[in-house]
PDB file of N, CA, C and O in Angstrom:
ATOM      1  N   MET A   1      -7.921  10.617   1.157  1.00  0.00           N
ATOM      2  CA  MET A   1      -8.944   9.637   1.154  1.00  0.00           C
ATOM      3  C   MET A   1     -10.102   9.995   0.832  1.00  0.00           C
ATOM      4  O   MET A   1     -10.530  11.011   1.379  1.00  0.00           O
ATOM      5  N   ARG A   2     -10.876   9.358  -0.044  1.00  0.00           N
ATOM      6  CA  ARG A   2     -12.024   9.585  -0.750  1.00  0.00           C
ATOM      7  C   ARG A   2     -13.514   8.897   0.104  1.00  0.00           C
ATOM      8  O   ARG A   2     -13.557   7.972   0.916  1.00  0.00           O
ATOM      9  N   LEU A   3     -14.487   9.637  -0.373  1.00  0.00           N
ATOM     10  CA  LEU A   3     -15.752   9.171   0.508  1.00  0.00           C
ATOM     11  C   LEU A   3     -16.546   8.913  -0.596  1.00  0.00           C
ATOM     12  O   LEU A   3     -16.715   9.760  -1.473  1.00  0.00           O
ATOM     13  N   LEU A   4     -17.097   7.702  -0.628  1.00  0.00           N
ATOM     14  CA  LEU A   4     -17.519   7.047  -1.846  1.00  0.00           C
ATOM     15  C   LEU A   4     -19.213   6.637  -1.225  1.00  0.00           C
ATOM     16  O   LEU A   4     -19.548   6.616  -0.041  1.00  0.00           O
ATOM     17  N   HIS A   5     -19.914   6.398  -2.190  1.00  0.00           N
ATOM     18  CA  HIS A   5     -21.320   6.002  -1.845  1.00  0.00           C
ATOM     19  C   HIS A   5     -21.957   4.697  -2.448  1.00  0.00           C
ATOM     20  O   HIS A   5     -22.024   4.625  -3.675  1.00  0.00           O
ATOM     21  N   ASP A   6     -22.360   3.812  -1.791  1.00  0.00           N
ATOM     22  CA  ASP A   6     -23.038   2.616  -2.633  1.00  0.00           C
ATOM     23  C   ASP A   6     -24.276   2.973  -3.161  1.00  0.00           C
ATOM     24  O   ASP A   6     -24.735   4.109  -3.049  1.00  0.00           O
ATOM     25  N   TYR A   7     -24.869   2.004  -3.764  1.00  0.00           N
ATOM     26  CA  TYR A   7     -26.049   2.198  -4.364  1.00  0.00           C
ATOM     27  C   TYR A   7     -27.488   2.198  -3.270  1.00  0.00           C
ATOM     28  O   TYR A   7     -28.636   2.388  -3.670  1.00  0.00           O
ATOM     29  N   GLN A   8     -27.130   1.961  -1.959  1.00  0.00           N
ATOM     30  CA  GLN A   8     -28.097   2.495  -0.929  1.00  0.00           C
ATOM     31  C   GLN A   8     -28.030   3.727  -0.318  1.00  0.00           C
ATOM     32  O   GLN A   8     -28.849   4.158   0.494  1.00  0.00           O
ATOM     33  N   GLY A   9     -26.674   4.499  -0.869  1.00  0.00           N
ATOM     34  CA  GLY A   9     -26.609   5.694  -0.220  1.00  0.00           C
ATOM     35  C   GLY A   9     -25.476   5.547   0.922  1.00  0.00           C
ATOM     36  O   GLY A   9     -25.020   6.593   1.381  1.00  0.00           O
ATOM     37  N   VAL A  10     -24.930   4.147   1.472  1.00  0.00           N
ATOM     38  CA  VAL A  10     -24.004   4.230   2.541  1.00  0.00           C
ATOM     39  C   VAL A  10     -22.692   4.903   2.076  1.00  0.00           C
ATOM     40  O   VAL A  10     -22.247   4.903   0.928  1.00  0.00           O
ATOM     41  N   PRO A  11     -22.181   5.447   3.120  1.00  0.00           N
ATOM     42  CA  PRO A  11     -20.865   6.233   2.888  1.00  0.00           C
ATOM     43  C   PRO A  11     -19.684   5.183   2.992  1.00  0.00           C
ATOM     44  O   PRO A  11     -19.460   4.623   4.065  1.00  0.00           O
ATOM     45  N   ILE A  12     -18.941   4.930   1.872  1.00  0.00           N
ATOM     46  CA  ILE A  12     -17.666   4.000   2.084  1.00  0.00           C
ATOM     47  C   ILE A  12     -16.417   4.687   1.785  1.00  0.00           C
ATOM     48  O   ILE A  12     -16.210   5.271   0.721  1.00  0.00           O
ATOM     49  N   ARG A  13     -15.408   4.586   2.959  1.00  0.00           N
ATOM     50  CA  ARG A  13     -14.364   4.999   2.890  1.00  0.00           C
ATOM     51  C   ARG A  13     -13.026   4.376   1.810  1.00  0.00           C
ATOM     52  O   ARG A  13     -12.556   3.249   1.959  1.00  0.00           O
ATOM     53  N   LEU A  14     -12.559   5.349   0.740  1.00  0.00           N
ATOM     54  CA  LEU A  14     -11.479   4.698   0.039  1.00  0.00           C
ATOM     55  C   LEU A  14     -10.139   5.349   0.511  1.00  0.00           C
ATOM     56  O   LEU A  14      -9.850   6.468   0.089  1.00  0.00           O
ATOM     57  N   THR A  15      -9.297   4.675   1.388  1.00  0.00           N
ATOM     58  CA  THR A  15      -8.040   5.452   1.814  1.00  0.00           C
ATOM     59  C   THR A  15      -7.063   5.455   0.780  1.00  0.00           C
ATOM     60  O   THR A  15      -7.282   4.685  -0.155  1.00  0.00           O
ATOM     61  N   ASP A  16      -5.762   6.333   0.729  1.00  0.00           N
ATOM     62  CA  ASP A  16      -5.179   6.568  -0.505  1.00  0.00           C
ATOM     63  C   ASP A  16      -4.388   5.285  -0.395  1.00  0.00           C
ATOM     64  O   ASP A  16      -3.988   4.814  -1.459  1.00  0.00           O
ATOM     65  N   GLU A  17      -4.118   4.689   0.648  1.00  0.00           N
ATOM     66  CA  GLU A  17      -3.338   3.582   0.613  1.00  0.00           C
ATOM     67  C   GLU A  17      -4.081   2.433  -0.115  1.00  0.00           C
ATOM     68  O   GLU A  17      -3.410   1.723  -0.864  1.00  0.00           O
ATOM     69  N   ARG A  18      -5.378   2.189   0.030  1.00  0.00           N
ATOM     70  CA  ARG A  18      -6.014   1.153  -0.600  1.00  0.00           C
ATOM     71  C   ARG A  18      -6.273   1.577  -2.082  1.00  0.00           C
ATOM     72  O   ARG A  18      -6.374   0.720  -2.959  1.00  0.00           O
ATOM     73  N   LEU A  19      -6.364   2.733  -2.312  1.00  0.00           N
ATOM     74  CA  LEU A  19      -6.414   3.083  -3.721  1.00  0.00           C
ATOM     75  C   LEU A  19      -4.952   3.061  -4.671  1.00  0.00           C
ATOM     76  O   LEU A  19      -4.923   2.795  -5.873  1.00  0.00           O
ATOM     77  N   ASN A  20      -3.867   3.376  -3.893  1.00  0.00           N
ATOM     78  CA  ASN A  20      -2.761   2.937  -4.368  1.00  0.00           C
ATOM     79  C   ASN A  20      -2.446   1.379  -4.573  1.00  0.00           C
ATOM     80  O   ASN A  20      -1.762   0.948  -5.501  1.00  0.00           O
ATOM     81  N   HIS A  21      -2.958   0.703  -3.715  1.00  0.00           N
ATOM     82  CA  HIS A  21      -2.743  -0.873  -3.593  1.00  0.00           C
ATOM     83  C   HIS A  21      -3.538  -1.147  -4.944  1.00  0.00           C
ATOM     84  O   HIS A  21      -2.961  -1.807  -5.808  1.00  0.00           O
ATOM     85  N   ILE A  22      -5.057  -0.598  -5.223  1.00  0.00           N
ATOM     86  CA  ILE A  22      -5.725  -0.947  -6.190  1.00  0.00           C
ATOM     87  C   ILE A  22      -5.041  -0.892  -7.443  1.00  0.00           C
ATOM     88  O   ILE A  22      -4.917  -1.886  -8.159  1.00  0.00           O
ATOM     89  N   LEU A  23      -4.522   0.418  -7.776  1.00  0.00           N
ATOM     90  CA  LEU A  23      -4.081   0.878  -9.060  1.00  0.00           C
ATOM     91  C   LEU A  23      -2.890   0.260  -9.374  1.00  0.00           C
ATOM     92  O   LEU A  23      -2.528   0.307 -10.550  1.00  0.00           O
ATOM     93  N   GLU A  24      -2.034  -0.456  -8.352  1.00  0.00           N
ATOM     94  CA  GLU A  24      -0.827  -1.260  -8.765  1.00  0.00           C
ATOM     95  C   GLU A  24      -1.242  -2.278  -9.749  1.00  0.00           C
ATOM     96  O   GLU A  24      -0.418  -2.640 -10.589  1.00  0.00           O
ATOM     97  N   HIS A  25      -2.461  -2.793  -9.736  1.00  0.00           N
ATOM     98  CA  HIS A  25      -3.012  -3.881 -10.557  1.00  0.00           C
ATOM     99  C   HIS A  25      -2.842  -3.618 -11.918  1.00  0.00           C
ATOM    100  O   HIS A  25      -3.489  -2.630 -12.264  1.00  0.00           O
ATOM    101  N   PRO A  26      -2.182  -4.164 -12.842  1.00  0.00           N
ATOM    102  CA  PRO A  26      -2.060  -3.666 -14.243  1.00  0.00           C
ATOM    103  C   PRO A  26      -3.402  -3.371 -15.128  1.00  0.00           C
ATOM    104  O   PRO A  26      -3.384  -2.568 -16.061  1.00  0.00           O
ATOM    105  N   GLU A  27      -4.631  -4.142 -14.718  1.00  0.00           N
ATOM    106  CA  GLU A  27      -5.833  -4.273 -15.387  1.00  0.00           C
ATOM    107  C   GLU A  27      -6.409  -3.078 -14.861  1.00  0.00           C
ATOM    108  O   GLU A  27      -7.362  -2.817 -15.595  1.00  0.00           O
ATOM    109  N   MET A  28      -6.296  -2.076 -13.809  1.00  0.00           N
ATOM    110  CA  MET A  28      -6.827  -1.081 -13.286  1.00  0.00           C
ATOM    111  C   MET A  28      -6.286   0.162 -13.546  1.00  0.00           C
ATOM    112  O   MET A  28      -6.671   1.180 -12.972  1.00  0.00           O
ATOM    113  N   VAL A  29      -5.146   0.127 -14.638  1.00  0.00           N
ATOM    114  CA  VAL A  29      -4.579   1.381 -15.047  1.00  0.00           C
ATOM    115  C   VAL A  29      -5.657   2.129 -15.751  1.00  0.00           C
ATOM    116  O   VAL A  29      -6.290   1.639 -16.686  1.00  0.00           O
ATOM    117  N   GLY A  30      -5.860   3.381 -15.262  1.00  0.00           N
ATOM    118  CA  GLY A  30      -6.867   4.408 -15.849  1.00  0.00           C
ATOM    119  C   GLY A  30      -8.246   4.224 -15.395  1.00  0.00           C
ATOM    120  O   GLY A  30      -9.198   4.861 -15.844  1.00  0.00           O
ATOM    121  N   LEU A  31      -8.315   3.316 -14.476  1.00  0.00           N
ATOM    122  CA  LEU A  31      -9.889   2.988 -14.246  1.00  0.00           C
ATOM    123  C   LEU A  31     -10.317   3.276 -12.614  1.00  0.00           C
ATOM    124  O   LEU A  31     -11.168   2.695 -11.940  1.00  0.00           O
ATOM    125  N   GLU A  32      -9.355   4.455 -12.221  1.00  0.00           N
ATOM    126  CA  GLU A  32      -9.708   4.825 -10.937  1.00  0.00           C
ATOM    127  C   GLU A  32     -11.143   5.385 -10.612  1.00  0.00           C
ATOM    128  O   GLU A  32     -11.637   5.369  -9.485  1.00  0.00           O
ATOM    129  N   GLY A  33     -11.721   5.860 -11.690  1.00  0.00           N
ATOM    130  CA  GLY A  33     -13.396   6.002 -11.445  1.00  0.00           C
ATOM    131  C   GLY A  33     -14.325   5.170 -11.461  1.00  0.00           C
ATOM    132  O   GLY A  33     -15.485   5.483 -11.194  1.00  0.00           O
ATOM    133  N   VAL A  34     -13.941   3.946 -11.788  1.00  0.00           N
ATOM    134  CA  VAL A  34     -14.983   2.746 -11.950  1.00  0.00           C
ATOM    135  C   VAL A  34     -15.031   2.403 -10.645  1.00  0.00           C
ATOM    136  O   VAL A  34     -16.082   1.769 -10.549  1.00  0.00           O
ATOM    137  N   ILE A  35     -14.535   2.444  -9.623  1.00  0.00           N
ATOM    138  CA  ILE A  35     -14.381   1.949  -8.380  1.00  0.00           C
ATOM    139  C   ILE A  35     -15.721   2.784  -7.722  1.00  0.00           C
ATOM    140  O   ILE A  35     -16.583   2.103  -7.166  1.00  0.00           O
ATOM    141  N   GLY A  36     -15.849   3.942  -7.777  1.00  0.00           N
ATOM    142  CA  GLY A  36     -17.394   4.466  -7.360  1.00  0.00           C
ATOM    143  C   GLY A  36     -18.270   4.126  -8.084  1.00  0.00           C
ATOM    144  O   GLY A  36     -19.342   3.829  -7.557  1.00  0.00           O
ATOM    145  N   GLU A  37     -18.167   4.064  -9.202  1.00  0.00           N
ATOM    146  CA  GLU A  37     -19.356   3.476 -10.340  1.00  0.00           C
ATOM    147  C   GLU A  37     -19.776   1.979 -10.013  1.00  0.00           C
ATOM    148  O   GLU A  37     -20.924   1.586 -10.221  1.00  0.00           O
ATOM    149  N   THR A  38     -18.914   1.277  -9.561  1.00  0.00           N
ATOM    150  CA  THR A  38     -19.109  -0.011  -9.209  1.00  0.00           C
ATOM    151  C   THR A  38     -19.854  -0.062  -7.874  1.00  0.00           C
ATOM    152  O   THR A  38     -20.849  -0.741  -7.619  1.00  0.00           O
ATOM    153  N   LEU A  39     -19.384   0.535  -7.299  1.00  0.00           N
ATOM    154  CA  LEU A  39     -20.383   0.922  -5.718  1.00  0.00           C
ATOM    155  C   LEU A  39     -21.770   1.379  -5.865  1.00  0.00           C
ATOM    156  O   LEU A  39     -22.783   0.984  -5.287  1.00  0.00           O
ATOM    157  N   SER A  40     -21.608   2.319  -6.780  1.00  0.00           N
ATOM    158  CA  SER A  40     -22.974   3.104  -6.837  1.00  0.00           C
ATOM    159  C   SER A  40     -24.200   2.394  -7.943  1.00  0.00           C
ATOM    160  O   SER A  40     -25.422   2.498  -7.840  1.00  0.00           O
ATOM    161  N   GLN A  41     -23.459   1.704  -8.935  1.00  0.00           N
ATOM    162  CA  GLN A  41     -24.240   1.008  -9.870  1.00  0.00           C
ATOM    163  C   GLN A  41     -23.759  -0.370 -10.083  1.00  0.00           C
ATOM    164  O   GLN A  41     -23.593  -0.870 -11.196  1.00  0.00           O
ATOM    165  N   PRO A  42     -23.529  -0.999  -8.873  1.00  0.00           N
ATOM    166  CA  PRO A  42     -23.332  -2.597  -9.232  1.00  0.00           C
ATOM    167  C   PRO A  42     -24.489  -3.289  -9.972  1.00  0.00           C
ATOM    168  O   PRO A  42     -25.643  -2.884  -9.824  1.00  0.00           O
ATOM    169  N   GLU A  43     -24.147  -4.476 -10.880  1.00  0.00           N
ATOM    170  CA  GLU A  43     -24.811  -5.287 -11.443  1.00  0.00           C
ATOM    171  C   GLU A  43     -25.289  -6.378 -10.290  1.00  0.00           C
ATOM    172  O   GLU A  43     -26.430  -6.838 -10.316  1.00  0.00           O
ATOM    173  N   THR A  44     -24.384  -6.733  -9.337  1.00  0.00           N
ATOM    174  CA  THR A  44     -24.737  -7.963  -8.352  1.00  0.00           C
ATOM    175  C   THR A  44     -23.947  -7.596  -6.949  1.00  0.00           C
ATOM    176  O   THR A  44     -22.772  -7.231  -6.951  1.00  0.00           O
ATOM    177  N   VAL A  45     -24.667  -7.727  -5.858  1.00  0.00           N
ATOM    178  CA  VAL A  45     -23.741  -7.495  -4.588  1.00  0.00           C
ATOM    179  C   VAL A  45     -23.956  -8.734  -3.668  1.00  0.00           C
ATOM    180  O   VAL A  45     -25.055  -8.891  -3.137  1.00  0.00           O
ATOM    181  N   LEU A  46     -22.932  -9.626  -3.461  1.00  0.00           N
ATOM    182  CA  LEU A  46     -22.841 -10.783  -2.841  1.00  0.00           C
ATOM    183  C   LEU A  46     -22.364 -10.571  -1.585  1.00  0.00           C
ATOM    184  O   LEU A  46     -21.602  -9.612  -1.459  1.00  0.00           O
ATOM    185  N   GLY A  47     -22.691 -11.406  -0.351  1.00  0.00           N
ATOM    186  CA  GLY A  47     -22.151 -11.660   0.779  1.00  0.00           C
ATOM    187  C   GLY A  47     -20.849 -12.598   0.777  1.00  0.00           C
ATOM    188  O   GLY A  47     -20.972 -13.734   0.320  1.00  0.00           O
ATOM    189  N   SER A  48     -19.706 -12.206   1.230  1.00  0.00           N
ATOM    190  CA  SER A  48     -18.678 -12.867   1.512  1.00  0.00           C
ATOM    191  C   SER A  48     -18.860 -14.188   2.228  1.00  0.00           C
ATOM    192  O   SER A  48     -19.466 -14.361   3.285  1.00  0.00           O
ATOM    193  N   ILE A  49     -18.223 -15.116   1.470  1.00  0.00           N
ATOM    194  CA  ILE A  49     -18.151 -16.634   2.126  1.00  0.00           C
ATOM    195  C   ILE A  49     -17.234 -16.750   3.322  1.00  0.00           C
ATOM    196  O   ILE A  49     -17.511 -17.491   4.264  1.00  0.00           O
ATOM    197  N   SER A  50     -16.088 -15.977   3.275  1.00  0.00           N
ATOM    198  CA  SER A  50     -14.974 -15.975   4.189  1.00  0.00           C
ATOM    199  C   SER A  50     -15.145 -14.993   5.294  1.00  0.00           C
ATOM    200  O   SER A  50     -14.426 -15.103   6.287  1.00  0.00           O
ATOM    201  N   ASP A  51     -15.995 -14.080   5.218  1.00  0.00           N
ATOM    202  CA  ASP A  51     -16.090 -12.827   6.112  1.00  0.00           C
ATOM    203  C   ASP A  51     -17.402 -12.175   5.976  1.00  0.00           C
ATOM    204  O   ASP A  51     -17.680 -11.405   5.056  1.00  0.00           O
ATOM    205  N   PRO A  52     -18.324 -12.570   7.083  1.00  0.00           N
ATOM    206  CA  PRO A  52     -19.819 -12.107   7.242  1.00  0.00           C
ATOM    207  C   PRO A  52     -19.849 -10.543   7.044  1.00  0.00           C
ATOM    208  O   PRO A  52     -20.870  -9.991   6.633  1.00  0.00           O
ATOM    209  N   ASP A  53     -18.722  -9.857   7.344  1.00  0.00           N
ATOM    210  CA  ASP A  53     -18.843  -8.193   7.348  1.00  0.00           C
ATOM    211  C   ASP A  53     -18.381  -7.760   6.057  1.00  0.00           C
ATOM    212  O   ASP A  53     -18.370  -6.538   5.906  1.00  0.00           O
ATOM    213  N   ALA A  54     -17.996  -8.467   5.089  1.00  0.00           N
ATOM    214  CA  ALA A  54     -17.643  -7.957   3.716  1.00  0.00           C
ATOM    215  C   ALA A  54     -18.873  -8.524   2.585  1.00  0.00           C
ATOM    216  O   ALA A  54     -19.448  -9.612   2.581  1.00  0.00           O
ATOM    217  N   HIS A  55     -19.021  -7.409   1.696  1.00  0.00           N
ATOM    218  CA  HIS A  55     -19.787  -7.493   0.794  1.00  0.00           C
ATOM    219  C   HIS A  55     -18.804  -7.141  -0.748  1.00  0.00           C
ATOM    220  O   HIS A  55     -17.989  -6.235  -0.925  1.00  0.00           O
ATOM    221  N   LEU A  56     -19.249  -8.220  -1.699  1.00  0.00           N
ATOM    222  CA  LEU A  56     -18.602  -8.030  -3.013  1.00  0.00           C
ATOM    223  C   LEU A  56     -19.412  -7.125  -3.997  1.00  0.00           C
ATOM    224  O   LEU A  56     -20.573  -7.526  -4.076  1.00  0.00           O
ATOM    225  N   TYR A  57     -19.200  -6.198  -4.651  1.00  0.00           N
ATOM    226  CA  TYR A  57     -19.966  -5.401  -5.521  1.00  0.00           C
ATOM    227  C   TYR A  57     -19.216  -5.820  -7.001  1.00  0.00           C
ATOM    228  O   TYR A  57     -18.003  -5.859  -7.207  1.00  0.00           O
ATOM    229  N   TYR A  58     -20.231  -6.098  -7.892  1.00  0.00           N
ATOM    230  CA  TYR A  58     -19.733  -6.514  -9.018  1.00  0.00           C
ATOM    231  C   TYR A  58     -20.401  -5.755 -10.257  1.00  0.00           C
ATOM    232  O   TYR A  58     -21.606  -5.532 -10.377  1.00  0.00           O
ATOM    233  N   ARG A  59     -19.441  -5.419 -11.110  1.00  0.00           N
ATOM    234  CA  ARG A  59     -20.046  -4.793 -12.392  1.00  0.00           C
ATOM    235  C   ARG A  59     -19.227  -4.962 -13.484  1.00  0.00           C
ATOM    236  O   ARG A  59     -18.018  -4.743 -13.406  1.00  0.00           O
ATOM    237  N   LEU A  60     -19.875  -5.408 -14.706  1.00  0.00           N
ATOM    238  CA  LEU A  60     -18.996  -5.676 -15.872  1.00  0.00           C
ATOM    239  C   LEU A  60     -18.643  -4.403 -16.803  1.00  0.00           C
ATOM    240  O   LEU A  60     -19.368  -3.523 -17.268  1.00  0.00           O
ATOM    241  N   TYR A  61     -17.348  -4.625 -16.893  1.00  0.00           N
ATOM    242  CA  TYR A  61     -16.836  -3.671 -18.083  1.00  0.00           C
ATOM    243  C   TYR A  61     -16.278  -4.026 -19.294  1.00  0.00           C
ATOM    244  O   TYR A  61     -15.413  -4.901 -19.314  1.00  0.00           O
ATOM    245  N   THR A  62     -16.603  -3.536 -20.204  1.00  0.00           N
ATOM    246  CA  THR A  62     -16.324  -4.019 -21.654  1.00  0.00           C
ATOM    247  C   THR A  62     -14.983  -3.830 -22.194  1.00  0.00           C
ATOM    248  O   THR A  62     -14.268  -4.631 -22.796  1.00  0.00           O
ATOM    249  N   ALA A  63     -14.731  -2.326 -21.786  1.00  0.00           N
ATOM    250  CA  ALA A  63     -13.126  -1.779 -22.571  1.00  0.00           C
ATOM    251  C   ALA A  63     -12.305  -1.702 -21.336  1.00  0.00           C
ATOM    252  O   ALA A  63     -12.316  -0.620 -20.748  1.00  0.00           O
ATOM    253  N   THR A  64     -11.607  -2.651 -20.856  1.00  0.00           N
ATOM    254  CA  THR A  64     -10.579  -2.511 -20.158  1.00  0.00           C
ATOM    255  C   THR A  64      -9.159  -2.907 -20.780  1.00  0.00           C
ATOM    256  O   THR A  64      -9.234  -3.462 -21.876  1.00  0.00           O
ATOM    257  N   LEU A  65      -7.956  -2.723 -20.288  1.00  0.00           N
ATOM    258  CA  LEU A  65      -6.812  -3.134 -21.063  1.00  0.00           C
ATOM    259  C   LEU A  65      -6.566  -4.710 -21.445  1.00  0.00           C
ATOM    260  O   LEU A  65      -5.837  -5.236 -22.286  1.00  0.00           O
ATOM    261  N   VAL A  66      -7.570  -5.296 -20.380  1.00  0.00           N
ATOM    262  CA  VAL A  66      -7.798  -6.853 -20.591  1.00  0.00           C
ATOM    263  C   VAL A  66      -8.796  -7.621 -21.209  1.00  0.00           C
ATOM    264  O   VAL A  66      -9.025  -8.830 -21.211  1.00  0.00           O
ATOM    265  N   GLY A  67      -9.546  -6.290 -21.932  1.00  0.00           N
ATOM    266  CA  GLY A  67     -10.866  -6.819 -22.413  1.00  0.00           C
ATOM    267  C   GLY A  67     -11.935  -6.734 -21.548  1.00  0.00           C
ATOM    268  O   GLY A  67     -11.911  -6.005 -20.557  1.00  0.00           O
ATOM    269  N   GLU A  68     -13.121  -7.615 -21.934  1.00  0.00           N
ATOM    270  CA  GLU A  68     -14.295  -7.560 -21.061  1.00  0.00           C
ATOM    271  C   GLU A  68     -14.030  -8.464 -19.831  1.00  0.00           C
ATOM    272  O   GLU A  68     -13.722  -9.642 -20.011  1.00  0.00           O
ATOM    273  N   LYS A  69     -14.162  -7.860 -18.386  1.00  0.00           N
ATOM    274  CA  LYS A  69     -13.947  -8.078 -17.425  1.00  0.00           C
ATOM    275  C   LYS A  69     -14.980  -7.385 -16.424  1.00  0.00           C
ATOM    276  O   LYS A  69     -15.458  -6.253 -16.498  1.00  0.00           O
ATOM    277  N   TYR A  70     -15.235  -8.594 -15.261  1.00  0.00           N
ATOM    278  CA  TYR A  70     -16.244  -7.793 -14.100  1.00  0.00           C
ATOM    279  C   TYR A  70     -15.282  -7.277 -13.002  1.00  0.00           C
ATOM    280  O   TYR A  70     -14.357  -7.941 -12.534  1.00  0.00           O
ATOM    281  N   LEU A  71     -15.594  -6.076 -12.666  1.00  0.00           N
ATOM    282  CA  LEU A  71     -14.589  -5.404 -11.419  1.00  0.00           C
ATOM    283  C   LEU A  71     -15.494  -5.903 -10.049  1.00  0.00           C
ATOM    284  O   LEU A  71     -16.709  -5.778  -9.897  1.00  0.00           O
ATOM    285  N   CYS A  72     -14.761  -6.351  -9.351  1.00  0.00           N
ATOM    286  CA  CYS A  72     -15.305  -6.642  -8.057  1.00  0.00           C
ATOM    287  C   CYS A  72     -14.614  -5.556  -6.847  1.00  0.00           C
ATOM    288  O   CYS A  72     -13.428  -5.580  -6.519  1.00  0.00           O
ATOM    289  N   VAL A  73     -15.447  -4.809  -6.398  1.00  0.00           N
ATOM    290  CA  VAL A  73     -14.790  -4.003  -5.138  1.00  0.00           C
ATOM    291  C   VAL A  73     -15.464  -4.687  -3.870  1.00  0.00           C
ATOM    292  O   VAL A  73     -16.662  -4.896  -3.684  1.00  0.00           O
ATOM    293  N   VAL A  74     -14.224  -5.025  -2.927  1.00  0.00           N
ATOM    294  CA  VAL A  74     -14.668  -5.531  -1.682  1.00  0.00           C
ATOM    295  C   VAL A  74     -14.873  -4.655  -0.805  1.00  0.00           C
ATOM    296  O   VAL A  74     -14.090  -3.705  -0.801  1.00  0.00           O
ATOM    297  N   VAL A  75     -15.908  -4.682   0.146  1.00  0.00           N
ATOM    298  CA  VAL A  75     -16.144  -3.671   1.062  1.00  0.00           C
ATOM    299  C   VAL A  75     -16.396  -4.289   2.455  1.00  0.00           C
ATOM    300  O   VAL A  75     -17.047  -5.318   2.636  1.00  0.00           O
ATOM    301  N   LYS A  76     -15.762  -3.493   3.494  1.00  0.00           N
ATOM    302  CA  LYS A  76     -15.845  -4.450   4.735  1.00  0.00           C
ATOM    303  C   LYS A  76     -16.513  -3.301   5.765  1.00  0.00           C
ATOM    304  O   LYS A  76     -16.045  -2.230   6.151  1.00  0.00           O
ATOM    305  N   PHE A  77     -17.707  -3.911   6.035  1.00  0.00           N
ATOM    306  CA  PHE A  77     -18.417  -2.951   7.152  1.00  0.00           C
ATOM    307  C   PHE A  77     -18.214  -3.348   8.535  1.00  0.00           C
ATOM    308  O   PHE A  77     -18.407  -4.464   9.017  1.00  0.00           O
ATOM    309  N   GLY A  78     -17.771  -2.218   9.155  1.00  0.00           N
ATOM    310  CA  GLY A  78     -17.757  -2.477  10.876  1.00  0.00           C
ATOM    311  C   GLY A  78     -18.875  -1.596  11.287  1.00  0.00           C
ATOM    312  O   GLY A  78     -19.718  -1.048  10.575  1.00  0.00           O
ATOM    313  N   GLN A  79     -18.705  -1.561  12.701  1.00  0.00           N
ATOM    314  CA  GLN A  79     -19.976  -1.083  13.548  1.00  0.00           C
ATOM    315  C   GLN A  79     -19.801   0.429  13.171  1.00  0.00           C
ATOM    316  O   GLN A  79     -20.910   0.945  13.028  1.00  0.00           O
ATOM    317  N   GLU A  80     -18.866   1.225  12.982  1.00  0.00           N
ATOM    318  CA  GLU A  80     -19.101   2.719  12.749  1.00  0.00           C
ATOM    319  C   GLU A  80     -18.869   3.301  11.208  1.00  0.00           C
ATOM    320  O   GLU A  80     -19.167   4.453  10.892  1.00  0.00           O
ATOM    321  N   ASP A  81     -18.348   2.423  10.390  1.00  0.00           N
ATOM    322  CA  ASP A  81     -18.463   2.892   9.063  1.00  0.00           C
ATOM    323  C   ASP A  81     -17.858   1.694   8.018  1.00  0.00           C
ATOM    324  O   ASP A  81     -17.480   0.702   8.641  1.00  0.00           O
ATOM    325  N   ALA A  82     -17.716   1.614   6.710  1.00  0.00           N
ATOM    326  CA  ALA A  82     -17.344   0.785   5.737  1.00  0.00           C
ATOM    327  C   ALA A  82     -16.072   1.264   4.829  1.00  0.00           C
ATOM    328  O   ALA A  82     -15.849   2.465   4.677  1.00  0.00           O
ATOM    329  N   PHE A  83     -15.394   0.432   4.337  1.00  0.00           N
ATOM    330  CA  PHE A  83     -14.161   0.865   3.589  1.00  0.00           C
ATOM    331  C   PHE A  83     -14.052  -0.123   2.596  1.00  0.00           C
ATOM    332  O   PHE A  83     -14.502  -1.257   2.761  1.00  0.00           O
ATOM    333  N   VAL A  84     -13.366   0.316   1.374  1.00  0.00           N
ATOM    334  CA  VAL A  84     -12.991  -0.533   0.385  1.00  0.00           C
ATOM    335  C   VAL A  84     -11.497  -1.389   1.032  1.00  0.00           C
ATOM    336  O   VAL A  84     -10.471  -1.046   1.620  1.00  0.00           O
ATOM    337  N   VAL A  85     -11.940  -2.338   0.653  1.00  0.00           N
ATOM    338  CA  VAL A  85     -10.421  -3.311   1.204  1.00  0.00           C
ATOM    339  C   VAL A  85      -9.641  -3.454  -0.252  1.00  0.00           C
ATOM    340  O   VAL A  85      -8.592  -2.821  -0.363  1.00  0.00           O
ATOM    341  N   THR A  86     -10.063  -4.197  -1.295  1.00  0.00           N
ATOM    342  CA  THR A  86      -9.326  -4.183  -2.282  1.00  0.00           C
ATOM    343  C   THR A  86     -10.444  -4.196  -3.644  1.00  0.00           C
ATOM    344  O   THR A  86     -11.650  -4.267  -3.405  1.00  0.00           O
ATOM    345  N   ALA A  87     -10.028  -4.134  -4.824  1.00  0.00           N
ATOM    346  CA  ALA A  87     -10.761  -4.121  -6.376  1.00  0.00           C
ATOM    347  C   ALA A  87      -9.928  -4.947  -7.155  1.00  0.00           C
ATOM    348  O   ALA A  87     -10.189  -5.145  -8.341  1.00  0.00           O
TER     349      ALA A  87
END
């Protein structure tokens, strides 16, 4: 498990299971480090329409395997902590 921090310093858990799920996406190969960067330096953060406890952190990356792409890291906030759902 990794403990990341968002742009406000809020600790966010990234479990090995969630990281493995994210890295199964072909466009995420070699981009493990950008998850933390997106959380700590997002261009935009939006609340989820479908889940009031989730926030979507967005950051544009120009050099990915599929070209220019926004990365969206979805974080669920609970009463005790926050964790990455997917990216």
